[in-house]
C-alpha positions as a Markdown table, in Angstrom:
| # | Residue | x | y | z |
|---|---|---|---|---|
| 1 | Met | 115.5 | 88.2 | 135.4 |
| 2 | Asn | 113.9 | 85.3 | 137.4 |
| 3 | Gly | 110.9 | 85.0 | 135.0 |
| 4 | Arg | 109.5 | 88.5 | 135.6 |
| 5 | Glu | 109.5 | 91.0 | 132.8 |
| 6 | Thr | 109.2 | 94.7 | 133.3 |
| 7 | Cys | 107.1 | 97.0 | 131.2 |
| 8 | Trp | 109.3 | 98.6 | 128.5 |
| 9 | Ser | 107.3 | 101.8 | 128.7 |
| 10 | Cys | 107.1 | 102.5 | 132.5 |
| 11 | Gly | 109.2 | 99.9 | 134.2 |
| 12 | Asp | 106.3 | 98.3 | 136.2 |
| 13 | Pro | 105.8 | 94.5 | 136.1 |
| 14 | Ala | 104.6 | 93.5 | 132.7 |
| 15 | Arg | 101.7 | 91.2 | 131.9 |
| 16 | Pro | 102.2 | 88.7 | 129.1 |
| 17 | Ser | 98.7 | 89.3 | 127.8 |
| 18 | Ser | 99.5 | 93.0 | 127.4 |
| 19 | Ala | 102.6 | 92.6 | 125.3 |
| 20 | Leu | 102.7 | 94.5 | 122.0 |
| 21 | Ile | 103.8 | 92.6 | 118.9 |
| 22 | Val | 105.5 | 95.0 | 116.6 |
| 23 | Arg | 105.5 | 93.8 | 113.0 |
| 24 | Leu | 108.3 | 94.9 | 110.7 |
| 25 | Arg | 109.1 | 94.3 | 107.0 |
| 26 | Arg | 112.0 | 94.9 | 104.7 |
| 27 | Glu | 112.1 | 94.6 | 100.9 |
| 28 | Glu | 114.6 | 92.0 | 99.8 |
| 29 | Gly | 116.0 | 91.6 | 96.3 |
| 30 | Gly | 113.4 | 90.3 | 93.9 |
| 31 | Gly | 113.7 | 89.2 | 90.4 |
| 32 | Val | 112.6 | 90.7 | 87.1 |
| 33 | Tyr | 110.8 | 88.3 | 84.8 |
| 34 | Val | 109.3 | 88.7 | 81.4 |
| 35 | Val | 105.8 | 89.3 | 82.7 |
| 36 | Ala | 106.2 | 91.0 | 86.1 |
| 37 | Ile | 108.6 | 92.2 | 88.7 |
| 38 | Thr | 108.6 | 90.1 | 91.8 |
| 39 | Val | 109.4 | 91.6 | 95.2 |
| 40 | Ala | 110.3 | 89.5 | 98.2 |
| 41 | Tyr | 109.9 | 90.7 | 101.8 |
| 42 | Arg | 111.6 | 89.7 | 104.9 |
| 43 | Lys | 109.3 | 89.9 | 107.9 |
| 44 | Ala | 110.0 | 90.2 | 111.6 |
| 45 | Arg | 107.9 | 90.3 | 114.8 |
| 46 | Ile | 109.2 | 91.8 | 118.0 |
| 47 | Arg | 107.4 | 91.3 | 121.3 |
| 48 | Val | 107.6 | 94.4 | 123.5 |
| 49 | Pro | 106.5 | 93.7 | 127.1 |
| 50 | Leu | 104.0 | 96.2 | 128.5 |
| 51 | Cys | 101.8 | 96.4 | 131.6 |
| 52 | Ala | 98.0 | 96.7 | 131.2 |
| 53 | Arg | 98.1 | 100.4 | 131.9 |
| 54 | Cys | 100.7 | 101.2 | 129.2 |
| 55 | Arg | 99.0 | 98.9 | 126.7 |
| 56 | Lys | 95.8 | 100.9 | 127.3 |
| 57 | Ile | 97.7 | 104.2 | 126.9 |
| 58 | Trp | 99.6 | 103.2 | 123.7 |
| 59 | His | 96.9 | 101.3 | 121.9 |
| 60 | Pro | 94.9 | 104.4 | 120.6 |
| 61 | Ala | 98.1 | 106.1 | 119.4 |
| 62 | Leu | 99.4 | 103.1 | 117.6 |
| 63 | Arg | 96.0 | 102.4 | 116.1 |
| 64 | Ser | 95.6 | 105.9 | 114.9 |
| 65 | Arg | 98.9 | 105.6 | 113.1 |
| 66 | Met | 97.4 | 102.8 | 110.9 |
| 67 | Leu | 94.2 | 104.7 | 110.4 |
| 68 | Ala | 96.0 | 107.8 | 109.3 |
| 69 | Met | 98.2 | 105.9 | 106.9 |
| 70 | Trp | 95.3 | 104.0 | 105.3 |
| 71 | Ser | 92.9 | 107.0 | 105.0 |
| 72 | Leu | 95.5 | 109.4 | 103.6 |
| 73 | Thr | 96.8 | 106.7 | 101.2 |
| 74 | Leu | 93.3 | 105.8 | 99.9 |
| 75 | Gly | 92.5 | 109.5 | 99.5 |
| 76 | Leu | 95.7 | 110.1 | 97.5 |
| 77 | Ile | 94.7 | 107.2 | 95.2 |
| 78 | Leu | 91.0 | 107.7 | 94.9 |
| 79 | Val | 90.8 | 111.4 | 94.4 |
| 80 | Pro | 93.0 | 111.5 | 91.2 |
| 81 | Ser | 91.3 | 108.3 | 90.0 |
| 82 | Ala | 87.9 | 110.0 | 90.2 |
| 83 | Leu | 89.2 | 113.0 | 88.4 |
| 84 | Ile | 90.8 | 110.9 | 85.6 |
| 85 | Met | 87.6 | 108.8 | 85.2 |
| 86 | Gly | 85.5 | 112.0 | 85.1 |
| 87 | Gly | 87.8 | 113.4 | 82.4 |
| 88 | Leu | 87.7 | 110.3 | 80.3 |
| 89 | Met | 83.9 | 110.0 | 80.7 |
| 90 | Ala | 83.5 | 113.8 | 79.9 |
| 91 | Ser | 85.1 | 113.3 | 76.5 |
| 92 | Tyr | 82.6 | 110.5 | 75.7 |
| 93 | Tyr | 79.4 | 111.9 | 77.3 |
| 94 | Asp | 78.1 | 115.3 | 78.2 |
| 95 | Ser | 81.4 | 117.0 | 79.1 |
| 96 | Gly | 80.3 | 119.6 | 81.7 |
| 97 | Arg | 78.0 | 117.3 | 83.7 |
| 98 | Met | 80.1 | 114.2 | 84.0 |
| 99 | Phe | 83.3 | 116.1 | 84.9 |
| 100 | Ala | 81.3 | 118.0 | 87.6 |
| 101 | Ile | 80.1 | 114.8 | 89.0 |
| 102 | Ala | 83.6 | 113.3 | 89.0 |
| 103 | Val | 85.0 | 116.5 | 90.7 |
| 104 | Gly | 82.2 | 116.2 | 93.3 |
| 105 | Ile | 83.0 | 112.5 | 94.0 |
| 106 | Gly | 86.7 | 113.2 | 94.1 |
| 107 | Gly | 86.2 | 116.2 | 96.5 |
| 108 | Ala | 83.9 | 114.1 | 98.7 |
| 109 | Ile | 86.5 | 111.3 | 98.9 |
| 110 | Gly | 89.3 | 113.7 | 99.6 |
| 111 | Gly | 87.3 | 115.5 | 102.3 |
| 112 | Ile | 86.5 | 112.2 | 104.0 |
| 113 | Ala | 90.1 | 111.1 | 103.8 |
| 114 | Val | 91.3 | 114.4 | 105.3 |
| 115 | Ala | 88.5 | 114.4 | 107.9 |
| 116 | Val | 89.5 | 110.9 | 109.1 |
| 117 | Gly | 93.3 | 111.0 | 108.5 |
| 118 | Leu | 94.3 | 114.4 | 109.8 |
| 119 | Pro | 93.0 | 113.9 | 113.4 |
| 120 | Ala | 94.4 | 110.4 | 113.4 |
| 121 | Tyr | 97.7 | 111.8 | 112.2 |
| 122 | Arg | 97.8 | 114.3 | 115.0 |
| 123 | Thr | 96.8 | 111.7 | 117.6 |
| 124 | Gln | 99.7 | 109.4 | 116.7 |
| 125 | His | 102.2 | 112.0 | 117.7 |
| 126 | Lys | 100.8 | 112.6 | 121.2 |
| 127 | His | 103.4 | 111.1 | 123.5 |
| 128 | Pro | 102.4 | 110.4 | 127.1 |
| 129 | Gln | 104.9 | 112.0 | 129.5 |
| 130 | Asn | 107.6 | 109.8 | 131.2 |
| 131 | Leu | 106.7 | 106.8 | 129.0 |
| 132 | Arg | 109.0 | 105.2 | 126.4 |
| 133 | His | 107.4 | 104.5 | 123.1 |
| 134 | Pro | 107.1 | 100.8 | 122.2 |
| 135 | His | 108.8 | 101.5 | 118.9 |
| 136 | Ser | 111.9 | 102.7 | 120.8 |
| 137 | His | 112.5 | 99.1 | 122.1 |
| 138 | Pro | 116.2 | 98.1 | 121.4 |
| 139 | Asp | 115.2 | 95.1 | 119.2 |
| 140 | Val | 112.8 | 97.3 | 117.1 |
| 141 | Val | 115.4 | 100.1 | 116.8 |
| 142 | Ala | 118.1 | 97.5 | 115.7 |
| 143 | Leu | 115.8 | 96.3 | 112.9 |
| 144 | Thr | 114.6 | 99.7 | 111.7 |
| 145 | Ser | 118.2 | 100.9 | 111.5 |
| 146 | Ser | 119.0 | 97.9 | 109.2 |
| 147 | Gly | 116.2 | 98.9 | 106.8 |
| 148 | Phe | 113.1 | 97.4 | 108.2 |
| 149 | Gly | 109.9 | 99.4 | 108.3 |
| 150 | Ile | 107.3 | 99.3 | 111.0 |
| 151 | Leu | 103.9 | 98.0 | 109.9 |
| 152 | Asn | 101.9 | 98.7 | 113.1 |
């Protein structure tokens, strides 16, 4: 290819500084010990060549994927935790007031998670016309078909 790379997404000449590094991870066989279960991960990084224009187009969609994942995961963890803590504290303190506070906190956390995560989740699926997604690069597809998960 005489030293010139083409953008995976559109086919124009790629810029080395615009390349996207796709991080992947697969769980390997861990060991079970008396105290804890250990999990080993095999990691991989694939460099997908992009031009500056495609990097600018894909960056918000890929970033929103991470935002959606983190906000919805934290919401799913924190809302039940707030409710459980409220229930535990309600049995020890004034039952009606503490549980209402916990429900309010859990509802606020859940509302924030949905308010942030849902628009980000919708944005990640917007696909610019006539452009190939960086996650459809052959090296990325080969690893995902062998059990790797995409981290970014």
